[in-house]
N, C-alpha and C positions, 0 to 999 in steps of 0.2 A: 386207761385203767390206773387207779390209784388206791392205795390203802392208807388209812390214817388211824393213829392211836387215839385221836380226839374226835372232833366233829368236822363236817365239811371236807370230805376226802379229796375232791377235785378242786374246789374253790371255797375259801372262807372269806366272807365279805363283812367287814367290821365297821362300826361307827356310822359316819355319814357317807362312806364310800358308796357309790352307786354306778358301777360300770354297766354299760349296755352289752348284753350277751345275745348274739344273733347267729343263727344257722350253725349251732354246735351240736355235737353228739356226746353224751355222757354215758359211757358203757362200762358195766362191770366194776364200778367203784365200790369201795367198802370202807365204812367208818366204824370204829369200835363204839362210838357213842351215836350221835344223831347226824342227819344230813349226809347220806351216802355219797351224793354228788356235790351239793352246794349247801352251805350254811350261811344264813343271813342273820347277823347279830347287831343289835343297836338300831340305828335309824336309817338303814339302807333303803333306797328307793329304786333299785335296779329295774330295768325292763329286760325280760328274757323272752325272745321271740324266735319262732320257727326252729325250736330245738327238740331233740329226741333224747329221752332218758330211758335207758334199757338195762334191766337187770342190775340195778344198784341196790345196796344193802346197808342198813344201819343195824348193828348187832345188839346194843343195849337199850337205846332210847328210841325215839320216834323219827320218822322221816327217812324212808329208804332212799328217796331222791333228794328231798328238800327239808331243811329244818329252818323255821323262822321264829325268832324270839326277840324280845325287847319291843321296840316300836317299829320294827321292820315292816315295810309296805311294798314288797316287790310286785311287779306285774308280770304275768305269764300270758303271752299271746301266741296262739296257734302252736302249742307244744304238745307232744305226745309222750306220755309216761306209760311204760309197759314192764310188767314182770318184776317189779321191785319188791322189797321185803323189809319189814321192821316190826318190832313188837307192837307198835301203835303207829298209825299213819303210814301205811305201806308205801305211799308215794310222798305225802306231805304231812309234816307235823308243825303245828302252830301253837305258840304259847307266849305268855307274858305280854299281852296287849298287841301282838303282831296281827296284821290284817292284810294278807295278800289278796290280789284279784286275779282271776283266771278268766280268759275269754277265748273261745274257740279251741279249747283244749280237750284232750282225751286222756283219761286215766283208766287203764284196763289191766286186768289179770295180775294184780299184785298177789304174790304167792303167800304173803303174811301181812296182817294188819288191814284196817279199813282204808279206803282211798285217801281220805283226809281226816286227820285228828286235830281237834281244837281243845286246848286246856284253858282254864281260868277265864279271863276276860278277852280272849283272842277270838278271831272269827275270820271268815273268808267270804268274798263275794264272787259268784260264778255267773257267767253269761255265755250262752251258746256252748255248753260243755256236755260231754257224754262221759259218765262214769259207769263202768260195766265189768262184771265178773271178778271183782276184788274179794279176796278170801274173807276179810273181816267186814264186808259190806260196802255198798256204793254210796248212796245218799243217806248217811246216818249221822247222828250227833248234831253238831252245830250247822250243818249244811242241809239237813233233812228237808226243811221247808222250801228249799230252792228247786227241788225236782219238779219239772212241769211248768216252770215259769222262766221268762227271759231266754227261751230257746234251750233250756237244760233238759237232758234226757238220759235214759239208760238204754243204749242201743249197742248191739254187738258191732264193733268196728269193722270186722271182716278184714283182718290184716293179711297181706300177701303171703308171707312165709316166716312167721315169728320164730320158728325153730332154728332158722338160719340167720336170724337177726334182721329180716326184712319186715319192718312194721309200717310200710306204706299201705294205703288202703286199696283193696281190690276195686275193680270198676263197678261192681254191683253193690258196694257199700253205701248205705243210706247216709253216711256221714260225709260223702263227697259233695253234697249239696243239701245241707240239713235245714229245712223249714225257715228260710229267710236268713240263715246264718252263713250260708256258703260252705266252703270247705272247713272241716274241723280237723285239728291236729296239724303236725308239721307237714309242709309241702314235700312231695317226692323230690329226690335229689335233682332230677332233670329240670325241675321248675324253679330251682333256687338261684 
């Protein structure tokens, strides 16, 4: 858990820095501006895989979990975003020509803001992702046309016990083997 007066409370990635972030949990981080957990600024090309983002918050700007700006192009692979909040982009806020990609990710139950917010000439490409139950909308704005193609869906993930921070998928979850995509979201700790 981290608090920041600026953006990117847990991590701020600037310029051409492009660390690989694997099997991490970002929980209860809070940024006064954007990017409650991670901020990508400039030309960052990081790969974030098999990570959990739980109840992170951005207070004034967008991106309860992630803020992407500049020409940042991070890739998110098999990540789970749950319960985050921001005035816009409950999970992810994208602006100023940033274009992240998400594959096999789940964004669910953001308590404030839509799943993903895009501003200006920014955008995102999603494949095999489920966006569900987000307060400001799931497949809205710049990603609206991607619902129903490339394995993208809006399916209740059926998390094990989110009230206690367990956002692994129950056995009966349809996202454990989703239509040619395989497992969506971060793998259970026992499989890491």
